[in-house]
C-alpha positions, -999 to 999 in steps of 0.1 A, spaced: -91 182 224 -94 205 254 -125 191 270 -109 157 282 -80 176 297 -102 202 314 -127 177 327 -99 155 342 -84 184 361 -114 204 373 -112 189 409 -74 197 411 -80 234 400 -109 239 425 -87 252 454 -70 277 431 -103 288 416 -117 295 451 -88 318 460 -96 342 431 -118 373 437 -154 372 424 -147 391 391 -119 366 382 -143 337 390 -168 351 365 -141 352 339 -130 316 346 -166 303 346 -172 321 313 -141 305 298 -152 271 308 -187 280 294 -171 290 261 -154 256 258 -187 239 265 -206 262 242 -184 253 212 -198 217 215 -233 224 227 -242 251 201 -222 239 171 -241 237 138 -240 199 141 -261 201 173 -289 220 156 -288 195 127 -292 167 152 -320 187 169 -339 191 136 -338 153 131 -350 147 166 -380 169 161 -389 148 131 -389 117 153 -418 131 173 -440 123 144 -433 86 147 -462 62 153 -457 31 176 -447 9 146 -420 33 135 -407 36 171 -404 -2 173 -387 -5 139 -362 22 149 -354 5 182 -349 -29 168 -324 -15 142 -307 6 169 -304 -25 192 -288 -45 164 -264 -18 155 -254 -12 191 -247 -49 197 -228 -53 164 -206 -22 171 -200 -32 207 -189 -67 197 -165 -52 172 -150 -24 192 -154 -31 229 -133 -58 246 -160 -66 272 -185 -76 245 -163 -97 223 -176 -130 239 -212 -119 234 -233 -141 210 -240 -128 175 -277 -124 181 -301 -112 154 -325 -90 173 -360 -90 160 -380 -89 192 -376 -89 230 -370 -126 232 -339 -122 210 -326 -94 232 -331 -116 263 -305 -140 250 -279 -114 262 -270 -112 299 -282 -85 322 -253 -62 331 -251 -54 368 -238 -20 380 -211 -36 401 -198 -55 370 -196 -22 351 -175 -8 381 -152 -38 379 -147 -38 342 -147 -1 334 -117 -1 311 -128 -32 292 -161 -14 284 -144 15 266 -142 14 228 -108 7 215 -113 24 181 -117 59 197 -83 76 204 -78 80 241 -71 117 235 -108 121 225 -122 103 255 -139 124 282 -143 108 316 -168 117 342 -177 102 376 -212 92 387 -225 79 420 -259 68 407 -284 57 432 -261 39 456 -234 65 465 -208 42 449 -187 58 421 -180 45 386 -162 63 358 -180 69 325 -164 75 291 -179 96 262 -166 120 236 -174 156 227 -195 144 198 -216 122 221 -220 151 245 -233 171 215 -260 145 208 -270 143 244 -273 181 245 -296 181 214 -320 158 233 -320 183 262 -327 211 238 -356 192 224 -373 191 258 -367 229 261 -384 235 228 -414 215 240 -417 242 267 -412 270 241 -378 278 254 -351 289 229 -318 271 231 -299 302 242 -325 315 266 -310 330 298 -311 306 328 -304 303 365 -288 270 375 -286 253 409 -266 222 404 -234 208 418 -207 233 407 -186 248 435 -189 283 422 -181 302 454 -155 295 482 -170 271 508 -162 294 537 -177 325 521 -205 341 543 -213 371 521 -225 373 485 -219 367 457 -228 330 459 -230 328 421 -210 333 390 -219 344 355 -212 321 325 -215 348 299 -209 324 270 -241 304 277 -262 333 292 -262 313 324 -258 322 361 -245 293 383 -258 296 418 -241 278 447 -261 250 465 -235 249 492 -244 282 508 -282 278 512 -291 288 548 -316 308 567 -290 335 570 -283 337 532 -320 332 522 -327 370 519 -298 374 495 -307 344 474 -343 356 471 -333 392 463 -311 378 435 -340 357 422 -363 387 422 -337 406 401 -339 378 375 -376 369 377 -392 357 345 -362 337 332 -356 299 331 -348 282 364 -331 248 365 -315 225 390 -317 197 414 -352 193 429 -339 192 465 -320 225 461 -349 242 443 -371 229 471 -350 246 497 -352 278 478 -390 274 475 -392 269 513 -373 301 519 -397 320 496 -429 305 510 -419 309 546 -416 346 539 -449 348 520 -432 354 487 -437 342 452 -411 349 425 -425 342 390 -401 324 367 -406 314 331 -403 276 335 -385 253 359 -365 223 346 -355 197 372 -331 167 369 -305 148 388 -326 132 415 -362 123 422 -389 150 420 -414 141 446 -449 155 445 -446 176 476 -414 192 463 -430 199 429 -460 216 446 -436 239 466 -416 248 435 -447 255 414 -462 277 441 -430 296 450 -420 303 414 -454 304 397 -441 284 368 -446 249 352 -421 223 362 -407 198 336 -387 170 351 -361 148 334 -346 114 344 -312 106 329 -278 94 339 -241 101 334 -238 68 316 -258 83 288 -278 51 281 -314 61 289 -336 92 291 -371 99 304 -385 135 299 -417 152 310 -437 170 283 -458 202 289 -489 180 295 -472 166 327 -465 131 314 -431 113 316 -421 99 282 -395 73 275 -372 88 249 -371 59 224 -344 74 201 -320 77 230 -321 41 244 -341 9 249 -358 2 282 -369 -30 298 -386 -32 331 -378 -65 347 -387 -84 379 -364 -99 405 -358 -129 382 -349 -106 352 -382 -114 335 -405 -87 320 -430 -74 345 -467 -78 338 -487 -48 327 -481 -18 349 -463 -36 377 -432 -20 392 -398 -35 383 -361 -27 378 -351 -4 349 -327 -21 325 -312 1 297 -295 -4 264 -281 29 252 -280 41 216 -259 73 217 -227 64 237 -205 44 214 -175 52 236 -188 32 264 -219 13 253 -240 -4 280 -262 -33 269 -290 -45 292 -276 -24 321 -294 -27 354 -288 8 368 -305 2 402 -336 23 397 -372 12 395 -403 22 375 -435 10 358 -451 14 324 -483 34 318 -492 12 288 -530 18 288 -527 56 287 -519 80 259 -507 116 262 -526 147 251 -493 160 237 -499 136 207 -464 121 209 -464 83 207 -433 80 230 -442 54 257 -453 67 291 -435 56 322 -432 64 359 -398 62 375 -410 52 410 -379 46 431 -345 62 429 -325 75 458 -345 92 485 -328 112 512 -331 136 541 -316 171 541 -286 178 563 -294 208 586 -264 224 602 -265 243 635 -255 275 617 -287 274 595 -271 260 564 -291 233 546 -274 207 523 -294 188 498 -284 152 488 -269 164 456 -247 189 474 -231 161 494 -231 138 463 -205 160 447 -180 148 474 -182 113 459 -175 121 423 -138 112 423 -141 80 444 -138 46 428 -133 22 458 -167 23 474 -198 2 466 -220 25 488 -215 57 508 -239 74 531 -239 104 554 -256 97 588 -265 128 608 -263 111 642 -262 141 666 -268 178 662 -231 185 656 -219 151 644 -220 134 610 -209 99 601 -195 90 567 -206 53 564 -190 35 535 -191 0 521 -158 -11 505 -153 -22 469 -115 -28 471 -85 -23 494 -84 15 489 -118 20 504 -106 32 538 -82 57 522 -110 71 501 -135 72 530 -111 93 550 -106 116 520 -144 121 518 -145 126 556 -119 154 552 -137 170 523 -170 170 543 -153 184 573 -140 212 552 -174 218 538 -193 218 571 -166 237 591 -153 232 627 -188 235 643 -195 200 631 -176 168 639 -172 144 610 -163 108 616 -160 78 592 -164 41 593 -166 11 570 -196 -11 571 -206 -44 555 -239 -33 539 -257 1 534 -286 13 555 -318 7 537 -351 26 540 -386 16 532 -390 -2 499 -353 -10 497 -343 26 491 -307 34 500 -307 71 511 -276 92 507 -284 113 538 -300 97 569 -310 123 595 -316 111 631 -318 146 644 -351 164 650 -352 199 635 -362 214 668 -330 200 684 
């Protein structure tokens, strides 16, 4: 099984990758893409996709019946195969009251018991591990398998089909991959993944100086699918609109962080394309996707969602509460009643013109952050800096405080005795990313800095743009 080995070593190979010339990086990216494509576009994926398309015909009664069965199967399998759940009661789940006999699982508890939450019947050689920082900046390690990844990909393909996009349609991607050397000042700032008909564009080189090159590249590929983190796409949209440009794309898919209304408007205006958002997580326990009619649907065949108040009681009507997930697809690391740290509210009184009976929901609060503007014109989105935290496991929270024009503070909250060592590693990585023009310092703190509404921003900027 190559994928667990490759995933585990990607961060170690990064310095070597960056020393290769651009043509070699294209070959390496395509090789990696070929490994992923074997899973993503296998015949089994399309069989799963065909079944998922049938689920769109469910009425509310069929959705409820499926979810009750899936909850029971998830609980039974978890009690049998996962050490953490062996003490859980043998509950027969017929309604929400039965489910509430099980405890709510806090994110910090998942961090502390990561190995006990991994299935013991799946051989370790088949387990793929990935890091996620979630909404807090604190890392945890998630386990899954290639087969589970295939199921997850089928759900993503279903949303693309909602938008009329074929599974192998060419696409431009702006996400977290370090596809070009950090210190590079001239193009290319992208690599071609030929195996997936994908071009991966760097989000680490976005600046006023490189904006003309990025926009020229987009113009050369206008009319295809554009996807990425909302903040990175928002930066690109700013570049285009500031120059009075519009570059039409086929459709824009956003994921990985909140899509705020102001950013959506900029993206739609700059790229003259509909935007379809998606809310998911590396833990693979819940999914919310936007349909072409502009509504966010809970995906009921992916996981079960509760929205609870501060006392872990169901919220009333359309009140806002905390999202608590029970996942259906990740049998390698099942999470039952997992309080992920995000918030949302139901739209129970509304139906969607798309005719799907999937419940409507608004994810209202996830992590909100500033952008980090460097003196040399580079602009870093939250998800660009988020990549520095992927390998950490000793921090409850980590934030980047832009204190002065040329100074950034890495502010971390410890989870264990290795926190200071990890914080200094993150400081060194950020210093390497920002270069000698910026001073990066680090400190441990007792609690994270909170913004309005209890939000915990990844980037806090205390520097005015005109400074």
